[in-house]
C-alpha positions in Angstrom: -52.7 -23.4 57.4 -52.2 -26.8 55.7 -49.9 -26.9 52.4 -52.0 -27.9 49.3 -49.9 -30.7 47.9 -49.8 -30.2 44.0 -47.6 -33.3 43.5 -47.2 -36.8 44.6 -44.0 -36.4 46.2 -45.4 -34.5 48.5 -47.8 -36.8 49.5 -44.7 -39.2 50.0 -43.3 -36.7 52.3 -45.8 -35.9 54.4 -46.3 -39.8 54.7 -42.5 -40.2 55.9 -43.3 -37.6 58.7 -46.2 -39.6 60.4 -46.1 -42.9 62.2 -45.4 -45.8 60.1 -48.7 -48.0 59.3 -49.0 -51.6 58.9 -49.4 -53.3 55.3 -50.2 -56.5 54.4 -49.3 -57.3 51.3 -51.9 -59.9 49.4 -49.6 -62.2 46.9 -46.3 -60.1 48.2 -44.1 -62.4 45.2 -43.5 -59.8 42.7 -39.9 -57.9 42.6 -41.7 -54.7 42.1 -43.7 -54.9 45.1 -40.8 -56.4 47.6 -38.9 -53.0 46.3 -41.9 -50.7 47.0 -42.1 -52.3 50.2 -38.4 -52.1 51.2 -38.2 -48.3 49.7 -41.0 -47.3 52.7 -40.0 -49.6 54.9 -36.5 -47.9 54.7 -37.9 -44.5 54.5 -39.4 -45.3 58.3 -43.3 -45.3 57.3 -44.4 -48.5 56.9 -44.2 -51.7 58.5 -44.4 -54.6 56.2 -46.9 -57.9 56.2 -46.1 -59.6 53.2 -48.4 -62.7 52.6 -47.4 -65.1 50.2 -45.5 -68.5 49.6 -42.7 -68.0 52.2 -39.4 -69.3 50.0 -40.5 -66.9 47.6 -40.7 -63.6 49.1 -37.3 -64.2 51.2 -35.5 -65.0 47.3 -37.1 -61.7 46.1 -35.9 -60.3 49.1 -32.6 -61.0 49.1 -32.2 -59.9 45.5 -33.5 -56.7 46.5 -31.1 -56.3 49.2 -33.3 -56.2 52.0 -33.0 -58.7 55.2 -37.0 -59.9 56.5 -37.6 -60.4 59.9 -39.6 -63.6 60.2 -42.4 -61.9 61.7 -42.8 -59.9 58.6 -44.1 -63.0 56.4 -47.2 -64.6 56.6 -47.8 -68.1 55.1 -50.5 -68.1 52.3 -50.7 -71.2 49.8 -52.6 -69.7 46.9 -53.8 -66.4 45.7 -56.9 -67.3 47.2 -55.6 -68.0 50.8 -52.9 -64.7 50.6 -56.4 -62.4 49.9 -57.9 -63.9 52.8 -54.7 -63.8 55.0 -54.2 -60.1 54.1 -58.3 -59.2 55.1 -57.9 -61.1 58.3 -54.9 -59.6 59.6 -56.7 -56.0 59.2 -59.8 -57.8 61.1 -57.5 -58.8 63.7 -56.0 -55.5 64.3 -53.0 -56.4 62.8 -52.8 -54.2 60.0 -53.8 -50.6 58.5 -53.9 -51.2 55.1 -54.1 -53.6 52.4 -52.0 -53.6 49.2 -52.7 -56.0 46.4 -49.5 -57.6 45.2 -49.1 -60.3 42.0 -52.4 -61.7 42.5 -55.8 -60.5 40.1 -57.9 -58.0 40.9 -61.0 -59.7 41.2 -59.5 -62.6 43.7 -58.5 -59.8 46.2 -62.1 -58.1 45.4 -64.0 -61.1 46.4 -62.1 -61.3 49.8 -62.4 -58.2 50.7 -66.2 -57.9 50.1 -66.9 -61.2 51.4 -70.4 -60.7 53.2 -69.1 -62.5 56.3 -65.1 -62.4 56.3 -64.4 -59.0 54.7 -64.3 -55.4 55.1 -67.5 -54.0 54.2 -68.9 -51.1 56.4 -72.6 -50.7 56.5 -74.0 -47.6 55.0 -71.1 -47.3 52.5 -70.2 -47.8 49.1 -66.8 -49.3 47.4 -65.5 -47.1 45.1 -61.8 -46.5 43.6 -60.0 -43.1 43.4 -56.9 -42.3 41.0 -55.2 -39.3 42.4 -52.7 -38.0 39.1 -49.7 -36.3 39.1 -49.6 -34.8 35.0 -46.5 -33.3 34.0 -48.7 -30.4 32.0 -50.8 -29.8 34.6 -50.3 -27.2 37.5 -51.7 -29.7 40.2 -52.9 -33.1 41.3 -56.1 -34.5 39.6 -58.2 -36.5 41.1 -60.4 -39.9 38.6 -62.8 -41.4 40.0 -64.4 -44.5 39.6 -61.9 -45.9 37.0 -61.4 -49.0 38.7 -64.5 -50.7 40.5 -68.0 -49.8 39.7 -69.0 -50.4 36.2 -72.3 -48.5 35.5 -73.1 -46.2 38.3 -76.4 -45.0 38.5 -77.3 -41.5 40.1 -77.0 -42.5 43.8 -73.8 -44.7 43.1 -71.9 -41.3 41.7 -73.3 -39.1 44.9 -71.5 -41.7 47.1 -68.3 -42.5 44.8 -68.3 -38.4 44.5 -68.6 -38.1 48.4 -66.1 -40.6 49.2 -63.1 -39.2 46.9 -64.1 -35.6 48.4 -63.6 -37.2 52.0 -60.1 -38.6 50.2 -59.1 -35.2 48.8 -60.1 -33.7 52.2 -57.9 -36.1 54.1 -55.1 -35.2 52.2 -54.9 -31.7 52.4 -57.3 -30.5 49.5 -60.3 -29.1 51.8 -62.6 -27.7 49.4 -62.2 -29.1 46.1 -63.1 -28.6 42.8 -65.7 -31.3 40.9 -66.1 -31.0 37.5 -68.9 -34.0 36.3 -67.9 -35.3 33.0 -70.0 -36.0 29.9 -69.5 -35.8 26.6 -70.9 -32.0 26.2 -71.6 -29.4 28.6 -75.2 -28.8 28.1 -78.0 -31.4 29.5 -79.2 -33.3 26.8 -82.3 -35.6 27.7 -80.6 -38.0 25.4 -77.5 -38.3 27.2 -77.9 -40.1 30.7 -74.3 -38.6 31.7 -75.3 -35.3 31.6 -78.6 -35.6 33.7 -76.8 -37.3 36.5 -74.2 -34.6 36.1 -77.2 -31.8 36.7 -78.3 -34.0 39.7 -75.6 -33.9 41.0 -74.5 -30.4 41.1 -78.1 -29.5 42.4 -77.1 -31.9 45.1 -74.3 -30.0 46.4 -76.0 -27.0 46.3 -78.8 -28.6 48.3 -76.2 -29.9 50.8 -76.6 -33.7 49.8 -72.9 -34.1 48.9 -70.6 -31.7 51.3 -66.7 -30.1 51.5 -66.7 -29.7 47.6 -67.5 -27.3 44.6 -69.4 -29.4 42.4 -70.2 -28.5 38.8 -71.7 -30.3 35.4 -72.2 -31.5 33.2 -68.7 -30.7 31.8 -66.8 -31.6 28.9 -63.3 -32.6 29.6 -61.8 -29.7 27.8 -63.6 -27.0 29.4 -63.3 -29.0 32.8 -59.2 -28.8 32.4 -58.7 -25.5 30.1 -60.1 -22.4 31.5 -59.2 -20.8 27.8 -61.7 -23.9 26.0 -64.7 -22.3 29.0 -64.1 -19.2 28.0 -64.4 -19.7 24.8 -67.9 -21.8 24.8 -69.2 -18.8 27.2 -68.9 -21.1 30.3 -69.3 -19.4 33.5 -68.3 -21.9 36.2 -66.5 -21.9 39.6 -64.9 -25.5 38.6 -64.4 -24.9 34.5 -60.5 -24.4 34.0 -59.7 -25.0 37.9 -60.7 -28.5 38.3 -59.3 -30.8 40.9 -61.4 -33.8 40.8 -63.1 -35.5 37.6 -66.2 -37.9 38.2 -66.3 -40.0 35.4 -69.5 -41.5 33.7 -68.5 -45.0 33.6 -65.8 -47.7 34.5 -64.4 -47.6 30.7 -64.6 -43.7 30.1 -62.8 -43.6 33.0 -60.4 -46.5 32.3 -59.2 -45.2 29.2 -58.9 -41.3 30.3 -56.4 -42.7 33.2 -54.4 -44.8 30.5 -54.2 -42.5 28.0 -52.6 -39.8 30.9 -50.3 -42.5 31.8 -49.2 -43.8 28.7 -49.3 -40.5 26.4 -48.8 -37.8 28.8 -46.3 -39.4 30.9 -48.4 -39.2 34.2 -48.0 -40.7 37.3 -51.2 -42.3 39.0 -51.7 -43.4 42.6 -54.9 -45.8 42.9 -57.0 -46.4 46.5 -60.0 -48.1 47.6 -62.2 -45.9 49.6 -65.4 -47.5 51.5 -63.8 -50.4 53.3 -63.0 -49.9 56.9 -59.5 -49.8 55.3 -58.4 -48.0 52.5 -56.8 -50.8 50.2 -53.9 -49.8 47.4 -55.2 -51.2 44.3 -52.4 -50.9 41.5 -52.0 -52.9 38.5 -49.1 -55.3 37.8 -47.4 -52.8 35.9 -47.4 -50.1 37.8 -43.7 -48.2 38.5 -42.3 -48.1 41.7 -43.4 -44.4 42.0 -46.8 -45.2 41.5 -47.0 -47.7 43.9 -44.8 -45.7 46.5 -47.5 -42.9 45.8 -50.3 -45.6 46.2 -49.2 -46.2 49.7 -48.6 -42.4 51.0 -51.9 -41.8 49.7 -53.0 -44.9 51.8 -50.9 -43.5 54.5 -52.7 -40.1 54.8 -55.6 -41.5 54.9 -55.3 -43.8 57.7 -53.9 -40.8 59.7 -56.3 -38.5 58.9 -59.6 -40.4 58.7 -60.1 -39.7 62.7 -59.7 -36.4 62.1 -62.4 -35.9 59.2 -65.7 -34.3 60.3 -68.7 -36.6 60.8 -70.5 -37.2 57.4 -73.9 -37.0 57.7 -75.8 -40.2 56.2 -75.6 -41.4 52.7 -78.6 -42.4 50.3 -78.1 -46.0 49.9 -78.0 -47.4 46.0 -79.0 -50.5 44.0 -76.6 -52.7 43.0 -76.4 -51.3 39.3 -72.3 -51.9 39.9 -69.9 -54.3 40.3 -66.4 -54.8 40.2 -67.0 -59.0 39.9 -69.7 -61.0 40.3 -71.1 -60.6 43.8 -73.3 -57.7 44.8 -70.2 -56.3 45.1 -69.6 -52.2 45.8 -73.3 -51.4 46.7 -73.7 -50.7 50.3 -74.4 -53.8 52.6 -77.7 -54.0 54.4 -77.1 -52.2 58.0 
């Protein structure tokens, strides 16, 4: 029986037991990036592909006490060039994962979503998932989408949710309990997120979403606290025992994750799903622990993906959301 991970360290430990993954770091000229890659490589589960200015990368590695092999460095002259080079490594079959380095997120996303030279997969929406270890919570907590899709509509939310359910199954949580969040736990036609939540709940029951128990709308308190749910008379298999939170939009999700990180001492691993390979999308302020956990999450995705049962066809959505001014995360034409 697969052990259900309850900490980010358990994800790292599991990744260490697997074959190494090849990680292309776009713009690797940052000390935290180098330190993260050094640790993962020395633990034996990452093979580095460091893209950027060679001299700067070598200098940072020497400062970290890490001797680099020449073939690990891929020269790039600018942030945009580094992003394109990292993507090209994947397209050539020379990398299994892309990791964001010092460059801005929009620069990396532009390369990832390029219609001709990017990593888009027909029929799949691009979305982001945080897997968070909260000191006061008994298990890992997922939050989606707090980084890419800005104001997703119902179809987009269904695709975002299925992406995250699939990732949870890959890391060993086979039937995650999903709370679709809003400000209240009752359907209110004036609050669109409650209507979307009710629809997603019914979609899960009718098999349009699979691999999870979905309930909503739920407010954050009764999604997390069984006592709060009981006090409000909410009867639910999800309330008080949530694995994954689907937030109404990027703003609310981003605030929630940063609240948990900076006020509750949480550590958040972040990964992009819906592309041909996982993408580690961390903040430049993230700690080495968060970066290492994000890499571990991507490693489990790489090794687990071939064993995941094929998903049924997912409805394609109109481009009502985007991380950049492009048509963005909406599924491309088949």
